[in-house]
C-alpha positions in Angstrom: 74.8 89.1 76.5 78.1 87.6 77.5 78.0 83.8 77.8 80.4 82.7 80.5 81.6 79.1 80.0 80.9 76.5 82.7 84.4 75.1 82.6 87.5 77.1 83.7 89.7 78.4 80.9 92.7 78.0 83.3 94.0 79.4 86.5 93.7 83.0 87.4 97.2 84.2 88.3 97.5 86.4 91.3 100.7 88.2 90.2 99.0 91.4 91.2 99.4 90.6 94.9 102.9 89.0 94.8 104.5 92.2 95.9 103.7 95.8 97.0 105.9 98.9 97.3 106.8 101.0 100.2 108.9 104.1 100.7 112.3 104.2 102.3 113.0 101.1 104.4 113.1 102.8 107.9 109.5 103.8 107.6 108.8 100.2 108.8 110.2 101.3 112.2 107.0 103.4 112.7 104.0 101.8 114.4 101.5 103.3 112.0 103.3 101.8 109.1 103.4 98.4 110.7 99.7 98.6 111.5 98.9 99.6 107.9 101.0 96.7 106.6 99.2 94.3 108.8 95.9 95.6 107.5 96.7 95.1 103.8 98.2 91.7 104.5 94.9 90.7 106.2 92.6 92.2 103.6 94.6 91.7 100.4 97.3 89.1 101.1 100.4 90.6 99.6 103.3 88.2 100.0 106.3 90.5 99.5 107.2 94.2 100.1 109.9 96.3 98.3 111.3 99.7 99.2 114.3 101.9 98.8 117.3 102.6 101.0 118.2 99.4 102.7 121.8 100.4 102.8 121.4 104.2 103.0 122.7 106.2 105.9 119.3 106.3 107.6 119.6 102.5 108.2 123.1 102.9 109.8 124.6 99.7 108.3 128.0 101.0 107.1 129.9 102.5 110.1 133.6 103.3 109.4 135.8 104.2 112.4 139.5 104.6 113.3 141.2 102.4 115.8 144.9 102.1 116.6 145.8 104.2 113.6 143.9 102.1 111.2 140.6 102.7 109.3 138.1 99.9 110.0 134.4 99.3 109.2 131.6 98.1 111.4 128.6 96.6 109.7 125.6 97.3 112.0 122.2 95.7 111.3 120.2 97.0 114.2 117.6 98.8 112.0 117.8 96.2 109.3 116.8 93.6 111.7 113.9 95.7 113.1 112.6 96.4 109.6 112.7 92.8 108.5 111.3 91.6 111.8 108.4 94.0 111.3 107.8 92.7 107.7 107.9 89.1 108.8 105.6 89.7 111.8 103.0 91.1 109.4 103.3 88.0 107.3 105.1 89.7 104.4 108.6 88.8 103.1 111.1 91.4 101.8 111.9 91.9 98.1 115.3 93.4 98.8 116.5 96.3 96.8 120.2 96.9 97.3 120.8 100.7 97.6 121.5 103.5 98.1 125.2 104.1 98.6 126.4 104.9 102.2 127.9 108.4 102.1 131.2 107.2 103.6 131.5 104.6 100.8 130.3 106.8 98.0 132.5 108.2 95.2 130.4 111.4 95.0 127.9 113.6 96.8 124.9 113.4 94.5 121.7 112.4 96.3 118.0 111.9 95.6 114.9 112.7 97.7 114.8 114.9 100.8 116.2 112.1 102.9 119.3 112.2 100.6 119.9 108.7 99.3 123.4 108.7 97.7 123.2 107.6 94.1 126.9 107.5 93.2 129.0 104.3 92.6 131.2 103.0 95.4 134.7 104.5 95.7 135.8 101.0 96.4 134.2 97.9 94.9 136.0 95.8 97.3 134.4 97.6 100.3 131.0 97.4 98.6 131.5 93.7 98.2 132.5 93.5 101.9 129.2 95.3 102.7 127.1 93.0 100.6 128.9 90.0 101.9 128.4 91.0 105.5 124.8 91.9 105.0 123.8 88.5 103.5 126.0 86.5 105.9 124.1 88.2 108.7 120.7 87.6 107.1 121.4 84.0 106.5 122.7 83.6 110.1 119.7 85.4 111.6 116.8 84.1 109.5 118.2 80.9 108.1 119.2 80.0 104.6 115.9 78.4 103.6 114.1 81.7 104.5 116.5 84.1 102.9 116.6 82.0 99.7 113.0 83.1 99.2 113.9 86.8 99.2 114.6 88.2 95.8 117.6 90.5 95.7 117.4 93.4 93.2 120.5 95.4 92.5 119.8 99.2 92.7 116.9 101.2 91.4 116.4 102.8 88.0 120.1 103.2 87.1 119.0 104.5 83.6 117.9 107.7 85.2 120.5 110.4 86.2 118.5 111.1 89.4 119.0 107.6 90.6 122.5 106.7 89.3 125.2 109.2 88.6 125.3 110.0 85.0 123.0 107.1 84.2 126.4 105.3 83.6 125.5 101.9 82.2 129.0 100.5 82.3 129.3 101.6 85.9 126.0 99.8 86.7 127.1 96.6 85.0 130.2 96.7 87.1 128.2 97.2 90.3 125.8 94.4 89.3 128.6 92.0 88.5 130.4 92.6 91.9 127.1 92.4 93.8 125.7 89.3 92.1 128.9 87.3 92.5 129.2 88.4 96.2 125.6 87.4 96.9 126.2 84.0 95.4 129.4 83.6 97.3 127.4 83.8 100.5 124.8 81.2 99.3 124.6 80.1 95.6 120.8 79.5 96.1 120.1 83.2 96.8 118.1 85.0 94.0 119.7 88.0 92.4 118.5 90.1 89.5 118.0 93.5 87.8 118.3 95.9 86.1 115.2 97.6 87.6 115.0 100.2 84.8 112.3 102.8 84.4 109.9 103.1 81.4 111.6 104.1 78.2 114.8 102.3 78.8 114.1 98.9 77.2 117.4 98.8 75.4 119.1 98.5 78.8 117.5 95.0 79.0 119.2 93.9 75.7 122.6 95.1 76.9 122.1 93.7 80.4 121.4 90.3 78.8 124.5 90.6 76.5 126.8 91.8 79.4 125.7 89.1 81.9 126.0 86.3 79.3 129.4 87.5 78.0 130.8 87.9 81.6 129.0 84.8 83.0 127.3 86.9 85.7 124.4 85.2 87.5 120.9 86.5 86.9 117.9 84.7 88.5 115.1 87.2 87.5 114.6 90.3 85.4 113.1 93.5 86.7 111.8 96.8 85.4 109.2 99.5 86.2 106.0 100.6 84.4 104.2 104.0 84.6 101.9 105.8 82.2 102.2 109.5 83.4 103.6 112.4 81.4 105.7 115.3 82.6 104.9 116.8 85.9 102.8 120.0 85.9 103.7 121.5 89.3 101.2 123.1 91.6 102.0 124.1 95.2 102.7 120.9 97.1 101.6 118.6 94.3 101.6 117.9 90.6 99.2 117.0 87.8 100.1 114.8 84.8 98.6 113.5 81.6 98.0 109.7 81.4 98.4 107.3 78.6 95.7 104.5 78.4 96.1 101.8 81.0 96.8 99.3 78.2 100.2 100.9 77.9 101.0 99.4 81.3 100.3 96.0 80.0 102.5 96.7 77.0 105.3 97.6 79.4 104.7 94.4 81.4 105.2 92.4 78.2 108.4 94.1 77.1 111.0 92.0 79.0 109.9 88.6 77.7 109.5 90.0 74.2 113.0 91.6 74.1 114.8 88.8 75.9 113.7 86.0 73.5 116.8 84.2 72.2 119.0 85.4 75.0 120.4 83.6 78.0 117.8 85.4 80.2 114.8 84.1 78.2 112.4 82.2 80.4 113.5 83.8 83.7 110.9 85.2 86.0 109.9 88.8 85.2 109.1 91.2 88.1 107.6 94.6 87.5 109.0 96.0 90.8 107.1 99.3 90.5 104.0 100.2 88.6 101.2 102.8 88.8 99.6 105.5 86.7 101.9 108.2 88.2 105.2 107.8 90.0 104.5 111.0 92.0 103.0 110.5 95.5 101.7 114.1 95.4 99.5 113.5 92.3 95.9 113.5 93.6 94.8 111.0 90.8 95.8 108.2 93.2 92.9 109.1 95.5 90.1 109.0 93.0 87.5 106.5 91.8 88.9 107.1 88.3 92.2 105.5 89.5 90.6 102.3 90.6 88.6 101.9 87.4 91.7 102.8 85.4 93.8 100.1 87.0 91.2 97.4 87.1 92.0 95.9 83.6 95.7 96.0 84.5 95.1 93.8 87.6 92.8 91.5 85.6 95.2 90.9 82.7 98.7 91.6 84.0 99.4 88.1 85.4 99.6 86.8 81.8 102.6 89.0 81.1 104.7 89.1 84.3 105.3 87.0 87.4 104.6 90.0 89.6 103.7 93.7 89.3 104.1 95.7 92.5 101.9 98.7 93.2 104.0 101.8 94.1 103.2 102.3 97.0 100.8 100.9 99.6 101.2 103.6 102.3 100.6 107.3 102.4 103.7 107.5 104.6 105.8 108.1 101.5 108.4 110.9 101.6 110.2 111.1 98.3 109.0 114.7 97.8 109.4 115.5 101.5 107.1 115.0 104.5 103.6 114.9 103.1 101.6 118.1 103.4 98.3 116.8 102.0 95.9 114.6 103.8 95.6 112.3 100.8 99.0 111.2 99.5 99.9 108.5 97.0 99.1 105.2 98.8 96.1 103.1 99.7 94.8 105.1 102.7 94.7 108.5 104.4 97.9 109.6 105.9 98.3 108.2 109.5 94.6 107.1 109.5 94.9 103.6 108.1 91.2 102.7 108.4 90.2 105.4 105.8 90.7 103.4 102.6 90.8 104.7 99.0 89.0 103.3 95.9 92.2 101.6 94.8 92.4 99.8 98.1 89.0 98.5 97.5 90.0 97.4 94.0 92.7 95.2 95.5 90.4 94.0 98.3 87.9 93.0 95.6 90.6 91.2 93.7 91.5 89.3 96.9 87.9 87.8 96.9 88.2 86.5 93.3 88.5 82.7 92.9 91.5 80.7 91.6 89.7 79.4 88.4 89.3 81.8 85.5 86.0 81.5 83.7 85.9 84.7 81.5 87.7 88.0 81.1 87.1 91.0 78.9 87.7 94.7 78.6 85.2 95.5 81.4 84.8 92.3 83.4 86.6 89.3 85.1 84.7 86.2 86.2 86.3 83.5 88.4 85.1 80.5 90.5 86.0 79.2 93.9 86.4 75.6 94.8 83.1 75.6 96.7 81.1 76.7 93.7 80.9 80.4 94.4 81.3 82.7 91.3 82.9 86.1 91.6 82.5 88.8 89.0 84.6 92.0 89.0 83.3 94.7 86.6 84.5 98.2 86.0 83.3 101.2 84.0 85.4 102.5 81.1 87.4 105.6 81.7 88.8 108.4 79.5 92.5 108.7 80.5 92.9 112.0 78.6 90.6 113.8 81.0 88.8 115.5 78.0 85.6 113.8 79.0 84.3 112.6 82.4 83.6 109.1 81.0 80.1 107.6 80.5 77.4 108.2 83.1 76.3 104.6 82.9 77.9 101.3 81.6 75.9 98.1 81.4 76.8 94.5 81.3 74.6 91.3 81.0 76.3 88.0 81.9 74.9 84.5 81.6 76.7 82.6 84.4 76.8 78.9 85.1 75.0 78.0 88.3 74.1 74.7 89.7 71.3 75.5 92.2 67.7 76.6 91.8 68.6 80.1 93.0 71.8 82.0 93.8 72.4 84.6 96.6 73.9 87.8 95.1 76.1 90.0 97.1 77.3 93.2 95.4 80.0 95.7 96.7 80.5 98.9 94.8 82.8 101.9 94.8 82.4 105.0 92.5 82.6 108.8 92.6 80.3 108.9 95.7 80.2 105.5 97.3 83.2 104.0 99.0 85.0 107.2 98.4 86.4 109.1 101.4 88.2 111.6 99.0 84.8 112.9 97.7 83.5 113.2 101.3 86.7 115.0 102.3 86.3 117.5 99.5 82.7 118.1 100.3 83.6 118.9 104.0 86.1 121.6 102.8 89.3 119.5 102.5 90.3 119.9 106.2 94.0 119.4 106.6 93.6 117.9 110.1 90.1 116.4 110.4 88.6 116.4 113.8 87.5 113.2 115.4 83.9 113.6 114.2 85.1 114.4 110.7 87.2 111.3 110.7 84.2 109.2 111.7 82.4 110.6 108.6 85.4 109.7 106.4 85.6 106.2 107.8 82.0 105.7 107.0 82.3 107.2 103.5 85.2 104.9 102.7 83.0 101.8 103.1 81.8 100.3 99.8 78.1 100.3 99.1 76.6 96.8 99.5 73.4 95.2 98.3 71.9 91.7 98.4 69.3 89.8 96.4 68.5 86.4 94.8 68.6 85.4 91.2 66.7 82.4 89.7 68.6 79.7 87.9 67.1 78.3 84.7 68.7 75.5 82.8 71.8 75.7 84.9 72.4 79.4 84.3 71.7 82.7 86.0 71.4 86.0 84.1 73.2 88.9 85.9 72.5 92.5 84.8 75.0 95.0 86.0 74.7 98.8 85.6 77.8 100.7 86.6 78.0 104.4 87.4 80.8 106.6 86.2 84.2 105.2 87.3 82.6 102.4 89.3 84.2 99.2 90.2 81.9 96.5 91.5 82.3 93.0 92.9 79.4 90.6 92.6 79.6 87.3 94.4 77.0 84.5 93.6 76.6 81.7 96.0 74.2 78.7 95.5 71.3 79.0 97.9 70.6 76.1 100.3 67.2 77.3 101.5 66.5 76.3 105.1 63.3 78.4 105.5 60.8 76.4 107.7 57.6 75.3 105.9 55.3 77.4 108.1 57.2 80.7 107.4 55.1 83.3 105.6 56.4 86.8 105.1 52.9 88.0 104.4 51.9 87.3 108.0 54.7 89.3 109.7 52.2 91.9 110.9 49.8 89.3 112.2 47.4 89.1 109.2 45.6 85.7 108.7 46.9 83.3 106.2 45.4 83.9 102.7 
């Protein structure tokens, strides 16, 4: 039996919901994207959103033209304003990633993704600085300095990878960062700027980034990197499969910046994991499974001790890195275009949103918190085998002794596993229809709801004993509320059918 202490061990940090990822910025111009964002804001409470391509050609910001024999540049923010207005209307602030390079400003033609984000350095750092200056001058003028100062500004995305930065040229990235950071601070010294937004396996970039920015006196307000646990892609038509490392590897990656930056000028700065997941591929079906929720549960429970934020990549199935999605299930929290059909990982985040602010206990398979009104919340998850060599145990049991102040507690349990709260399983059973008909969608909506049960537990000597049995790959939220019994003295369940009193 696990004895949960009555006194909190400290606050439970909600770094898991500080930020969430999206695809390219202009997706926020779509109504279904806006609706989905509003839904996750309501159910989960994300505070920031980060995506690619704020300055890419699809946003139409950099607009060179000729007039009276001279080349000029118009900086247009029509789409930028609409995207940011949509975020703010949903109650979410932008975590700004500066990229990719406008084609007319780029030094080369290398692009990434089907929407062709240019990943080459600027042919003119002066014109890049003009673009950055114009962008932030506009944002401060439109939204006010106090608001924009709350928006972190990340310079580029994964420059250590050749796909995202021409030649993975570290010196060229340092030059871009230096020009960008000084220009942002020129607009307003209180704006937050940081980087280097590197992918897993590039930790030495953090060391050299710290050395470069200190030597050159370049401003850095936060450090960012990414974390994934997937192996090389094994392609299948319109998708991939990948091996996975244990989820604990994600926590190790979260811890890397603070460990490596000790003794540098960047020590003590906020650390933002601006992308994390098992797989970085939206077309990997692992994202849709109950396994995925159980796999990530310990990461959400423990990650706040290691980083100031860790941003799930991505919240929406409207995610087009590999092209327009061909599968109904695709990478994010819900079915493509059908926002009400939620996945197990969505429920994991929604369960986390109902945890309390005070941490009572935490282990390899459970998290216990308390609310200010005395409610206790328990999140528990079944262990998984990330190798895929076994399906994982059929059953996993927990027994918790929980502090409780009333004579009885009301117990509400919500569960998601391979069959319950799992639209993906229902979709597979109905033949994996590519375009579900309205009646089939009704079934999927129903199947996506967690299983719920209710009961009472007695309290003896100020404690309640809670037994939990978890099915394979199950995540469960158990909420215990002190009972204030208002049953009238004449009520007798035994007489419901009219039988005389015993």
